[in-house]
C-alpha positions in Angstrom: -0.2 -18.1 28.3 2.9 -19.7 27.0 3.0 -21.5 23.7 5.5 -22.9 21.2 5.6 -21.9 17.5 7.6 -22.9 14.5 8.4 -20.0 12.1 9.9 -20.0 8.6 8.8 -19.5 5.0 9.3 -19.9 1.3 8.8 -16.5 -0.5 8.8 -16.1 -4.3 7.0 -13.8 -6.7 6.8 -15.7 -10.0 6.8 -13.9 -13.3 5.8 -16.7 -15.7 6.8 -14.6 -18.7 10.5 -14.7 -17.6 12.7 -17.1 -19.5 14.3 -19.9 -17.5 13.6 -21.5 -14.2 14.7 -20.5 -10.7 17.1 -23.0 -9.2 17.9 -23.8 -5.6 21.2 -21.9 -5.9 19.2 -18.8 -6.7 17.6 -18.7 -3.2 19.0 -17.3 -0.1 18.3 -20.0 2.4 18.6 -19.4 6.1 18.2 -22.3 8.6 17.6 -22.6 12.3 19.0 -19.8 14.5 20.5 -18.0 11.5 16.9 -16.9 10.8 16.5 -15.3 14.3 20.0 -13.8 14.3 19.5 -12.2 10.9 15.9 -10.9 11.2 15.6 -9.7 14.8 15.1 -6.0 14.7 14.6 -5.9 10.9 11.3 -4.4 9.5 10.3 -7.7 7.8 7.6 -10.3 8.3 10.0 -12.5 10.3 11.2 -9.5 12.2 7.6 -8.7 13.3 7.0 -12.4 14.2 10.1 -12.5 16.4 9.2 -9.2 18.1 5.6 -10.3 18.9 6.8 -13.7 20.1 9.3 -12.1 22.5 6.7 -9.8 23.9 4.3 -12.8 24.5 7.0 -15.0 25.9 6.5 -17.6 23.3 9.0 -20.3 22.5 10.2 -19.9 18.9 11.6 -22.8 16.8 13.1 -21.4 13.5 12.9 -23.8 10.6 13.9 -22.7 7.0 13.5 -19.3 5.3 14.0 -19.3 1.6 13.8 -16.0 -0.4 15.0 -14.7 -3.7 14.4 -11.9 -6.2 11.2 -12.3 -8.4 11.9 -14.3 -11.5 10.5 -17.2 -13.6 9.0 -20.5 -12.5 10.6 -22.2 -9.6 12.1 -25.5 -10.8 10.4 -28.6 -9.5 13.6 -29.9 -7.9 14.3 -26.6 -6.1 10.8 -26.4 -4.7 10.8 -30.1 -3.7 14.0 -29.6 -1.7 12.7 -26.5 0.1 9.3 -27.8 1.0 10.7 -31.2 2.1 13.2 -29.4 4.4 10.5 -27.2 5.8 8.2 -30.1 6.5 11.1 -32.1 8.1 12.0 -29.2 10.3 8.4 -28.7 11.5 8.2 -32.5 12.1 11.3 -32.3 14.3 9.8 -29.4 16.2 6.6 -31.2 17.2 4.7 -30.9 19.5 3.7 -27.4 18.5 0.9 -25.0 19.3 1.2 -23.1 16.0 3.1 -22.8 12.7 3.7 -19.2 11.4 4.9 -18.8 7.9 6.1 -15.9 5.8 4.8 -16.6 2.3 4.2 -14.4 -0.8 1.0 -15.4 -2.5 2.3 -15.4 -6.1 4.7 -18.3 -6.0 4.5 -20.9 -8.8 6.6 -24.1 -9.1 7.0 -26.2 -12.2 4.6 -29.1 -12.1 3.1 -27.9 -8.8 1.4 -24.7 -9.5 0.4 -22.4 -6.5 3.1 -23.1 -3.9 1.2 -21.3 -1.1 -1.6 -23.8 -1.3 0.8 -26.7 -1.5 2.9 -25.5 1.4 -0.2 -25.0 3.7 -1.7 -28.3 2.6 1.5 -30.2 3.4 1.9 -28.5 6.8 -1.8 -29.2 7.7 -1.4 -32.8 6.8 1.6 -33.0 9.1 0.4 -31.1 12.2 -3.3 -32.1 12.1 -6.3 -29.9 13.0 -5.4 -28.8 16.5 -2.2 -26.9 15.6 -2.9 -23.4 14.3 -1.5 -22.3 11.0 -1.1 -18.5 10.4 0.6 -17.0 7.4 1.7 -13.6 6.1 1.2 -12.7 2.5 2.3 -10.0 0.0 -0.2 -7.5 -1.3 0.6 -8.8 -4.8 -0.4 -12.4 -4.0 -2.6 -14.2 -6.6 -4.7 -16.0 -4.0 -6.5 -19.3 -4.4 -9.7 -19.8 -2.4 -8.3 -23.3 -1.7 -6.0 -21.7 0.8 -8.9 -21.2 3.2 -9.1 -25.0 3.7 -5.7 -25.2 5.4 -5.1 -22.0 7.4 -6.5 -20.4 10.6 -5.7 -16.9 9.6 -3.7 -14.8 7.0 -2.4 -11.3 7.2 -1.5 -9.5 4.0 0.3 -6.2 3.6 -2.1 -3.3 3.1 0.5 -0.9 1.6 2.5 -0.5 -1.6 5.3 0.2 -0.8 5.1 -2.7 1.8 6.0 -0.6 4.8 3.8 -2.7 7.1 5.5 -6.1 6.7 6.7 -5.9 10.3 3.2 -5.2 11.6 1.7 -8.0 9.7 4.3 -10.4 11.1 3.3 -9.2 14.6 -0.4 -9.8 13.8 0.4 -13.3 12.7 1.8 -14.1 16.2 -0.4 -11.9 18.3 -3.5 -13.8 17.1 -2.3 -17.1 18.4 -3.2 -16.9 22.1 -6.8 -16.1 21.1 -6.9 -19.0 18.7 -5.5 -21.3 21.4 -7.9 -20.2 24.2 -10.9 -20.5 22.0 -11.9 -16.8 22.1 -11.4 -16.8 18.3 -12.7 -19.5 16.0 -11.7 -18.1 12.6 -13.4 -18.3 9.3 -11.3 -17.3 6.3 -12.8 -16.2 3.0 -11.3 -15.2 -0.3 -13.3 -13.4 -3.0 -11.8 -13.4 -6.5 -12.3 -10.5 -8.9 -12.1 -10.9 -12.7 -9.6 -8.0 -12.7 -5.9 -7.7 -13.6 -4.2 -4.7 -11.9 -0.8 -3.5 -12.9 1.2 -2.1 -10.0 -0.2 1.0 -8.3 0.7 2.7 -5.1 -1.6 2.8 -2.1 -0.2 6.2 -0.9 -3.0 8.1 -2.6 -6.0 7.8 -4.9 -8.4 5.0 -5.3 -6.1 2.3 -3.9 -5.8 4.4 -0.7 -9.6 4.7 -0.5 -10.0 0.9 -0.8 -7.6 0.5 2.1 -9.7 2.9 4.1 -12.7 0.7 3.4 -10.8 -2.4 4.5 -9.9 -0.7 7.7 -13.6 0.3 8.3 -14.5 -3.4 7.8 -12.1 -4.4 10.5 -14.0 -2.1 12.9 -17.1 -4.2 12.5 -17.9 -6.8 15.1 -16.2 -10.2 14.5 -14.2 -9.0 11.5 -10.6 -9.8 12.4 -8.9 -8.7 9.2 -9.8 -7.5 5.7 -7.2 -7.1 2.9 -7.4 -6.1 -0.7 -4.8 -8.1 -2.7 -3.9 -6.3 -5.9 -2.6 -9.6 -7.4 0.4 -10.0 -9.7 -0.7 -9.8 -13.3 2.7 -11.0 -14.8 1.9 -14.5 -13.8 -0.2 -16.6 -16.2 -2.0 -19.0 -13.8 -5.5 -20.0 -12.8 -5.3 -17.9 -9.7 -4.0 -14.7 -11.3 -5.9 -11.6 -10.4 -7.1 -9.3 -7.6 -8.9 -10.6 -4.6 -10.2 -9.7 -1.1 -9.3 -11.8 1.9 -11.3 -11.6 5.1 -11.0 -13.3 8.5 -14.0 -13.4 10.7 -14.7 -14.8 14.2 -17.0 -17.8 14.0 -19.3 -16.4 11.3 -18.4 -17.5 7.7 -21.2 -15.3 6.3 -19.8 -12.2 7.9 -16.4 -12.9 6.3 -18.0 -13.5 2.9 -20.3 -10.4 3.1 -17.4 -8.1 4.1 -15.2 -9.5 1.2 -18.0 -9.0 -1.3 -18.7 -5.4 -0.2 -15.0 -4.4 -0.6 -14.8 -6.3 -3.9 -17.7 -4.4 -5.3 -16.0 -1.1 -4.3 -12.8 -2.3 -6.0 -14.7 -3.2 -9.1 -16.5 0.1 -9.3 -13.1 1.8 -8.9 -11.3 -0.2 -11.6 -10.9 2.7 -14.1 -9.6 5.2 -11.6 -7.2 2.9 -9.7 -4.8 2.3 -12.6 -1.5 4.2 -12.8 -0.9 6.9 -15.5 1.8 5.7 -17.8 3.8 7.7 -20.3 6.4 6.8 -22.9 10.0 7.4 -21.7 10.2 10.6 -23.9 6.9 11.9 -22.6 7.9 11.2 -19.0 11.2 13.2 -19.5 9.4 16.1 -21.1 6.9 16.2 -18.3 9.7 16.0 -15.7 11.4 19.0 -17.3 8.3 21.1 -16.9 8.3 20.7 -13.1 9.2 23.8 -11.1 10.2 21.7 -8.1 13.0 19.2 -8.0 14.3 16.6 -7.7 11.7 14.6 -9.7 11.8 10.9 -10.4 11.2 9.2 -13.7 10.4 5.5 -13.2 11.6 2.7 -15.4 8.7 0.5 -14.3 8.6 -1.9 -17.2 12.1 -3.2 -16.3 11.6 -3.4 -12.5 13.8 -6.2 -11.1 11.3 -6.3 -8.2 8.9 -8.1 -10.5 11.2 -10.4 -12.3 12.7 -8.1 -14.9 16.4 -8.3 -15.9 17.2 -4.8 -14.8 19.4 -4.2 -17.8 16.7 -2.5 -19.9 17.8 0.7 -21.8 14.6 2.4 -23.0 14.5 5.1 -20.3 18.3 5.6 -19.9 18.6 6.0 -23.7 15.8 8.6 -23.7 17.6 10.5 -20.9 20.8 10.5 -22.9 19.1 11.5 -26.1 17.4 14.4 -24.2 21.0 15.6 -23.2 19.8 16.1 -19.6 21.9 18.0 -17.1 21.7 17.5 -13.4 20.5 13.9 -13.9 21.3 10.6 -12.4 20.2 7.0 -12.9 20.2 3.8 -10.8 20.6 1.0 -11.2 21.3 -0.8 -14.4 22.5 -4.4 -14.1 25.5 -5.2 -16.2 28.2 -7.3 -14.6 30.4 -7.3 -17.7 30.6 -3.5 -17.7 31.3 -3.5 -13.9 34.1 -5.9 -14.5 35.4 -3.7 -17.3 35.3 -0.7 -15.0 37.0 -2.4 -12.1 39.8 -3.6 -14.5 40.4 0.0 -15.7 40.1 1.5 -12.3 38.5 4.7 -11.0 39.5 7.8 -13.0 39.8 5.9 -16.3 37.7 6.4 -19.4 36.3 3.4 -21.2 34.1 2.5 -24.2 31.1 0.4 -23.1 28.1 -1.4 -24.5 25.8 -0.8 -21.5 22.8 -3.0 -20.8 20.5 -4.7 -23.3 22.3 -8.0 -23.0 19.7 -10.4 -21.4 17.0 -10.4 -24.1 15.6 -8.5 -27.0 12.6 -7.1 -25.1 14.1 -4.4 -22.9 16.1 -2.4 -25.5 19.4 -2.5 -27.2 22.8 -1.9 -25.6 23.9 1.7 -25.3 27.3 2.4 -26.9 29.0 5.1 -25.0 32.2 6.5 -23.7 32.1 6.5 -19.9 34.2 8.1 -17.2 34.6 5.9 -14.1 33.9 8.1 -11.1 33.7 5.5 -8.3 33.7 1.7 -7.6 32.1 0.0 -4.6 31.5 -3.5 -3.2 27.7 -3.0 -3.4 27.0 -3.7 0.2 24.6 -1.4 2.1 22.2 -1.3 5.0 18.6 -0.6 3.9 17.2 2.6 5.4 13.7 2.5 3.9 10.8 1.7 6.2 10.3 -1.3 4.0 12.8 -3.8 5.3 14.7 -1.3 7.4 17.9 -2.7 9.0 18.3 -5.5 6.3 21.8 -6.1 4.9 21.7 -5.8 1.2 24.2 -6.5 -1.6 24.0 -5.7 -5.3 27.4 -7.1 -6.0 30.4 -5.0 -7.3 29.3 -1.7 -8.7 30.5 1.3 -10.7 29.5 4.9 -11.0 29.9 5.9 -14.6 29.4 9.4 -16.1 28.1 9.4 -19.6 27.2 12.8 -21.3 27.0 14.4 -17.9 24.6 11.8 -16.5 25.7 9.8 -13.4 24.8 6.1 -13.9 25.1 3.4 -11.2 25.9 0.0 -12.7 25.5 -3.1 -10.6 26.4 -6.8 -10.9 23.2 -8.3 -9.3 19.8 -7.1 -10.3 17.8 -5.3 -7.7 15.3 -2.4 -7.7 16.0 0.9 -6.1 14.5 1.1 -2.5 16.1 4.2 -1.0 18.8 6.8 -1.7 21.5 4.5 -0.3 22.5 3.1 -3.7 23.2 6.7 -4.8 24.8 7.9 -1.6 27.4 5.1 -1.5 28.6 6.3 -4.9 28.8 9.9 -3.8 25.5 11.0 -5.4 23.4 13.3 -3.3 20.0 13.0 -4.9 18.7 16.4 -3.5 21.2 18.2 -5.8 19.9 16.7 -9.0 16.9 17.7 -11.1 15.9 14.4 -12.7 16.4 11.0 -11.1 15.9 7.9 -13.1 15.2 4.7 -11.1 14.4 1.1 -11.9 11.4 0.7 -9.6 7.7 1.2 -9.8 6.4 2.0 -6.3 8.7 0.5 -3.6 11.1 3.5 -3.9 8.4 5.8 -2.5 9.0 4.8 1.2 12.7 5.4 1.1 12.6 8.7 -0.8 9.6 10.2 1.1 10.0 13.9 1.7 12.8 14.1 -0.8 11.2 13.7 -4.2 8.7 16.4 -5.4 7.0 14.6 -8.4 7.2 11.3 -10.2 6.4 10.2 -13.7 6.0 6.5 -14.8 7.8 5.7 -18.0 6.3 2.6 -19.7 8.0 0.6 -22.4 8.2 -3.0 -23.7 9.3 -5.2 -20.8 8.3 -7.9 -18.4 6.4 -5.4 -16.2 4.7 -3.1 -18.7 1.5 -1.4 -17.6 0.1 -2.5 -21.0 -1.1 -6.0 -20.2 -2.2 -6.6 -23.8 1.6 -7.2 -24.5 1.4 -10.6 -22.8 0.2 -13.9 -24.2 -2.0 -15.3 -21.4 -3.1 -18.9 -21.8 -4.2 -20.0 -18.3 -5.9 -17.1 -16.6 -9.7 -17.4 -16.3 -11.5 -15.4 -19.0 -13.2 -13.1 -19.4 -11.0 -10.8 -17.3 -10.8 -7.0 -17.2 -9.1 -5.0 -18.8 -8.2 -7.7 -21.4 -11.9 -8.3 -22.0 -13.7 -5.0 -21.7 -17.2 -6.5 -21.5 -16.3 -8.4 -18.3 -18.9 -8.2 -15.5 -18.8 -8.8 -11.8 
């Protein structure tokens, strides 16, 4: 069966507690065949879509793919330009059999609200009821049940780290022949839970058990897919919170029943699923007791992967105060210090005010004397199973040595995904005892088999595990854990 599909997407994870709006210039926008050239062979949603389309002999029409680092609200003008371009590209591609889009699930635009609902509504209004619409979503999506009105199927990542983006992209295309020949007549259902969940990994514990239950649901007759969405609690919106999305063949009640059974299991596991967080000082003391190394200490409250500035200093300050030996840290974002280091040159010693420049929330600048060990252009190839093969740049960088600690300083904020950011600066992580990273869970895929233990250091920041730090105004109440008496 031959068919013609348009692919593209607008992906953004919106942290509404971030100051400032995201402008069009903040997005990396690929158009037309640049999308296929850049993403073919990459372990991403689009990479998976292209792989499946090639295997099925489908005709692919690339439209627009807009992505950027998580940050604050998307400006209305930026969103309007991107959605208008997407709709225009799809319109020019007609007639089509299907539209397959890589979305996130937690995108919010000023004056629009939930962009995933708006995107799918606009596409449906354009293509009509006969063209199939299939989307991929991030596990941290804050889903709206309204989405079910406009799509034929959705496939969300099951894992955190999101090592299955490629497979979910394949799923989104592989389902199309069955949608077109009528062997599948899908019913999509979203069950919302009154539950805010700060980031946790699915590699073990209760989150892994929930995934196992979702997989068991998919073995039941007529259940096409079942996904637990953790949600993104750093967005104050009507849709914020955990949910379960199911797709069933023909039977809406089966989709609803499966989603409710998984949701009940999630709710009953809510106390056990949360991550164990320590203060930076406690995390370092715990790390020092480990007999196996290297161990990781996580600067999760300043994770650029959730909209944080990446220049927070709480954990790095604690590492310096502890006078650690055999320790390294990546990456703190401070373009001014990088420029200062590049001006002085490798081998020089400079006095710096490191980090703490973006706001008052993530700690004060660190005054230090630093030796410049290395300088790079910040370009690297991602080796992690999450997005493997992707070309990445963090801008010009510097490796500084302060009190014996190796510190990677970058110009563009980004979270640590794999050891490449260390290796390109001559740092072999396996030779260190304590490794500080700005990440919460995505680092796990790239460092698998290398790190022996990890400790989550929490602090004030835009991604603190303590959700009582945030002034929510729009989320539905009551909601757990803010309201302990919440029922489900």
